[in-house]
N, CA, C and O of each residue as an XYZ file, in Angstrom:
364
protein
N      -9.374     66.349     23.873
C      -8.500     65.134     24.638
C      -8.344     65.192     25.768
O      -7.652     66.110     26.209
N      -9.117     63.923     26.938
C      -8.645     63.811     28.144
C      -7.623     62.968     28.691
O      -7.651     61.738     28.652
N      -6.753     63.642     29.182
C      -5.269     62.637     29.478
C      -5.940     61.647     30.901
O      -6.614     61.821     31.916
N      -5.387     60.790     30.322
C      -5.431     59.000     31.385
C      -4.956     59.855     31.854
O      -4.441     60.901     31.456
N      -5.264     59.043     33.484
C      -4.910     59.479     34.946
C      -4.935     58.525     35.857
O      -5.893     57.764     35.995
N      -3.834     58.487     36.582
C      -3.013     57.047     37.592
C      -2.876     58.212     38.445
O      -3.038     59.427     38.334
N      -2.241     56.755     40.023
C      -1.710     57.544     40.408
C      -0.673     57.630     40.570
O      -0.091     56.637     40.134
N       0.286     58.692     41.218
C       1.886     58.772     41.417
C       2.496     57.772     40.815
O       2.538     56.613     41.228
N       3.196     58.384     39.390
C       4.187     57.188     39.046
C       5.429     57.849     39.628
O       5.410     58.989     40.091
N       6.313     57.214     39.590
C       7.760     58.370     39.886
C       8.748     58.039     38.352
O       8.831     56.871     37.972
N       9.413     59.099     37.605
C       9.948     58.874     36.717
C      11.361     58.347     36.569
O      12.265     58.902     37.194
N      11.609     57.314     35.783
C      12.731     56.399     36.045
C      14.304     57.994     36.298
O      15.135     57.976     37.206
N      14.231     58.783     35.510
C      15.202     59.596     35.165
C      15.258     60.780     36.177
O      16.274     61.427     35.921
N      14.461     61.415     37.398
C      14.749     61.946     37.892
C      13.569     61.485     39.239
O      14.124     61.681     40.320
N      12.749     61.175     39.338
C      11.866     60.647     40.646
C      10.633     61.566     40.357
O       9.692     61.521     41.149
N      10.573     62.493     39.144
C       8.947     63.159     39.226
C       8.095     62.408     39.210
O       7.874     61.496     38.414
N       7.477     62.779     40.211
C       5.889     61.794     40.251
C       4.630     62.512     39.081
O       4.029     63.585     39.147
N       4.553     61.040     37.714
C       3.303     61.855     37.311
C       1.883     60.826     37.634
O       1.677     59.671     38.006
N       0.995     62.163     37.195
C      -0.320     61.524     37.696
C      -1.125     61.284     35.964
O      -2.286     60.879     35.902
N      -0.361     61.582     34.754
C      -1.208     61.219     33.695
C      -0.427     61.694     32.591
O       0.557     62.426     32.698
N      -1.037     61.127     31.243
C      -0.199     61.568     30.648
C      -1.472     61.288     28.976
O      -2.209     60.303     28.941
N      -1.452     62.257     27.908
C      -1.709     61.992     26.515
C      -1.116     62.268     25.682
O      -0.085     62.927     25.819
N      -1.594     61.830     24.444
C      -0.566     61.326     23.478
C      -0.597     62.704     22.284
O      -1.442     63.584     22.448
N       0.322     62.779     21.182
C      -0.060     63.414     20.069
C      -1.276     63.165     18.858
O      -1.979     63.962     18.235
N      -1.181     61.854     18.844
C      -1.843     60.936     18.134
C      -3.133     61.207     18.319
O      -3.844     60.796     17.401
N      -3.982     62.055     19.655
C      -4.689     61.709     19.881
C      -5.766     60.716     20.777
O      -6.994     60.784     20.832
N      -5.042     59.984     21.301
C      -4.984     58.734     22.266
C      -5.201     59.297     23.346
O      -4.756     60.373     23.744
N      -6.099     58.366     23.996
C      -6.399     58.797     25.645
C      -5.184     58.272     26.617
O      -4.510     58.732     27.539
N      -5.284     57.130     25.932
C      -4.172     56.392     26.757
C      -3.174     55.566     25.904
O      -3.449     54.817     24.967
N      -1.568     55.956     26.591
C      -0.563     56.034     25.905
C       0.104     54.589     26.061
O       0.139     54.142     27.207
N       0.714     53.697     24.876
C       0.517     52.435     24.985
C       1.976     52.519     25.174
O       2.624     53.562     25.074
N       2.630     50.922     25.557
C       3.733     50.628     26.086
C       4.373     50.772     24.705
O       3.804     50.109     23.838
N       5.637     51.630     24.226
C       6.270     51.922     23.004
C       6.514     52.952     23.335
O       7.634     53.422     23.534
N       5.316     53.544     23.461
C       5.412     55.278     23.225
C       6.278     56.343     24.014
O       6.272     56.479     25.237
N       7.130     57.179     22.979
C       7.707     58.022     24.458
C       7.110     59.202     24.584
O       6.302     59.808     23.879
N       7.839     59.522     25.983
C       7.150     60.423     26.653
C       8.934     61.355     26.984
O      10.072     60.915     27.148
N       8.329     62.812     26.953
C       9.348     63.378     27.532
C       8.828     64.106     28.886
O       7.729     64.650     28.998
N      10.119     63.987     30.197
C       9.812     64.101     31.312
C       9.722     65.814     31.391
O      10.623     66.552     30.993
N       8.767     66.156     31.839
C       8.391     67.446     31.768
C       9.332     67.937     33.386
O       9.014     69.124     33.464
N       9.925     67.753     34.180
C      11.074     68.010     35.020
C      11.962     68.090     34.541
O      12.456     69.214     34.459
N      12.641     66.978     33.975
C      13.940     67.194     33.275
C      14.473     67.337     32.099
O      15.559     67.810     31.764
N      13.352     66.748     31.316
C      13.583     66.627     29.940
C      14.175     65.401     29.409
O      14.222     65.367     28.179
N      14.637     64.388     30.030
C      14.987     63.295     29.611
C      13.649     62.378     28.976
O      12.501     62.364     29.422
N      14.291     61.494     27.582
C      13.448     60.758     26.950
C      13.204     59.658     27.460
O      14.229     59.142     27.905
N      11.731     58.679     27.688
C      11.746     57.887     28.072
C      10.233     57.398     27.380
O       9.391     58.125     26.854
N      10.189     55.273     27.653
C       9.224     54.570     26.944
C       8.537     54.311     27.966
O       9.103     53.976     29.006
N       6.706     54.449     27.857
C       6.104     53.958     28.152
C       6.425     52.394     28.228
O       6.944     51.872     27.242
N       6.078     51.470     29.590
C       6.379     49.861     29.505
C       4.954     49.350     29.635
O       4.831     48.126     29.596
N       3.409     50.381     29.843
C       2.674     49.489     30.319
C       1.544     50.752     30.215
O       1.836     51.947     30.188
N       0.141     50.159     30.162
C      -0.965     51.031     30.531
C      -1.183     51.912     31.466
O      -2.119     52.708     31.401
N      -0.355     51.868     32.427
C      -0.913     52.442     33.527
C       0.178     53.398     34.639
O       0.149     53.720     35.827
N       1.188     53.627     33.364
C       2.180     54.953     33.515
C       2.989     54.565     34.222
O       3.211     55.201     35.253
N       3.893     53.109     33.858
C       4.972     52.742     34.009
C       6.029     53.554     33.028
O       5.483     54.422     32.346
N       7.300     53.423     32.871
C       8.121     54.090     31.905
C       9.510     53.960     32.548
O       9.902     53.677     33.680
N      10.013     54.229     31.561
C      12.423     53.276     31.428
C      12.535     54.612     30.993
O      11.802     55.572     30.756
N      13.832     54.285     30.976
C      14.595     55.461     29.887
C      14.667     54.995     28.720
O      14.480     53.784     28.600
N      14.906     55.660     27.732
C      15.167     55.522     26.177
C      16.886     54.961     25.964
O      17.901     55.519     26.381
N      16.795     53.973     25.355
C      18.092     53.462     25.155
C      18.807     54.160     23.745
O      18.078     54.468     22.802
N      20.105     54.354     23.694
C      20.548     55.466     22.913
C      20.167     54.603     21.251
O      19.629     55.276     20.372
N      20.504     53.135     20.991
C      20.220     52.153     20.152
C      18.690     53.013     19.220
O      18.693     53.536     18.106
N      17.685     52.882     20.086
C      16.052     53.346     20.550
C      15.708     54.826     18.799
O      14.981     55.013     17.824
N      16.636     55.287     19.394
C      17.147     56.547     18.318
C      16.659     56.858     17.292
O      16.004     57.857     16.994
N      17.172     55.429     16.327
C      17.023     55.278     14.780
C      15.901     55.152     14.273
O      15.475     55.195     13.119
N      15.140     54.876     15.972
C      13.915     54.785     15.132
C      12.573     56.171     14.669
O      11.365     55.983     14.527
N      13.122     57.117     14.569
C      12.495     58.305     14.912
C      13.233     59.047     13.156
O      14.330     58.973     12.602
N      12.475     59.427     12.965
C      12.626     60.700     11.598
C      13.080     61.624     12.248
O      12.635     61.899     13.362
N      14.522     62.596     11.406
C      14.996     63.385     11.882
C      13.957     64.791     12.986
O      14.118     65.147     14.153
N      12.908     65.259     11.880
C      12.128     66.275     12.645
C      11.383     65.874     13.805
O      11.108     66.533     14.808
N      11.038     64.434     13.447
C      10.755     63.938     15.264
C      11.634     64.636     16.467
O      11.294     65.400     17.371
N      13.149     63.952     16.041
C      13.782     64.524     16.571
C      14.538     66.027     17.252
O      14.922     66.222     18.405
N      14.563     66.769     16.291
C      14.586     67.925     16.448
C      13.235     68.554     17.488
O      13.459     69.345     18.405
N      11.785     68.023     17.135
C      11.238     68.467     18.371
C      11.321     68.231     19.254
O      11.181     69.036     20.175
N      11.662     66.683     19.437
C      12.378     66.243     21.046
C      13.038     66.910     22.062
O      12.783     67.063     23.257
N      14.373     67.451     20.996
C      15.446     68.010     21.239
C      15.011     69.322     21.486
O      15.878     69.726     22.262
N      14.133     70.342     21.299
C      13.944     71.552     21.330
C      12.738     71.418     22.851
O      12.698     72.454     23.514
N      11.958     70.408     23.290
C      11.547     70.155     23.988
C      12.333     69.913     25.315
O      11.985     70.547     26.311
N      13.129     69.238     25.370
C      13.869     68.851     26.390
C      15.090     70.435     26.648
O      15.530     70.798     27.738
N      15.379     71.113     25.257
C      16.042     72.490     25.481
C      15.132     73.170     26.431
O      15.297     73.701     27.529
N      14.221     73.000     25.729
C      12.987     74.540     26.961
C      13.148     73.947     28.536
O      13.317     74.641     29.538
N      13.070     72.788     28.493
C      12.460     72.217     30.000
C      13.907     72.465     31.079
O      13.813     72.717     32.280
N      14.950     72.352     30.468
C      16.147     72.250     30.856
C      16.836     73.810     31.225
O      17.762     74.073     31.992
N      16.029     74.691     30.394
C      16.509     75.978     30.356
C      15.752     77.011     31.386
O      16.149     78.133     31.701
N      14.476     76.297     31.862
C      13.381     76.581     32.563
C      14.047     76.182     34.064
O      14.231     76.932     35.023
N      14.321     74.854     33.946
C      14.774     74.225     35.289
C      13.652     73.414     35.863
O      12.453     73.488     35.597
N      14.262     72.640     36.686
C      13.722     71.713     37.276
C      12.486     71.960     38.230
O      12.813     72.708     39.152
N      11.376     71.623     38.280
C      10.424     71.989     38.962
C      10.901     71.809     40.856
O      11.442     70.830     41.370
N      10.374     73.402     41.702
C      10.413     72.683     43.208
C       9.523     71.700     43.192
O       8.486     71.709     42.528
N       9.982     70.623     44.091
C       9.319     69.601     44.654
C       7.913     69.969     45.454
O       7.119     69.073     45.741
N       7.649     71.460     45.816
C       6.452     71.006     46.180
C       5.203     71.461     45.467
O       4.117     71.861     45.886
N       5.781     71.242     44.052
C       4.564     71.588     42.970
C       4.500     70.695     42.157
O       3.835     70.656     41.122
N       5.632     69.451     42.872
C       5.067     67.898     42.065
C       3.667     67.159     42.495
O       3.319     66.120     41.933
């Protein structure tokens, strides 16, 4: 699976510059509404378009997910936060 690439897009959570994405379902392009986890700070966001723009997820949106999915997302966030943020020179 080849990830979709775009010019640097800042994440709304921490400003981390993303340059691409891929999905678990095998699609090369995230669609609006798809969830992403910031690899810098672990925040949960949603894509708002096909060009990599995102917004922070809102608390009521969590009800859309199965418990198993939320557990996976929480584990990913925990790993990222334990690792710590990436140095800006690695963005």
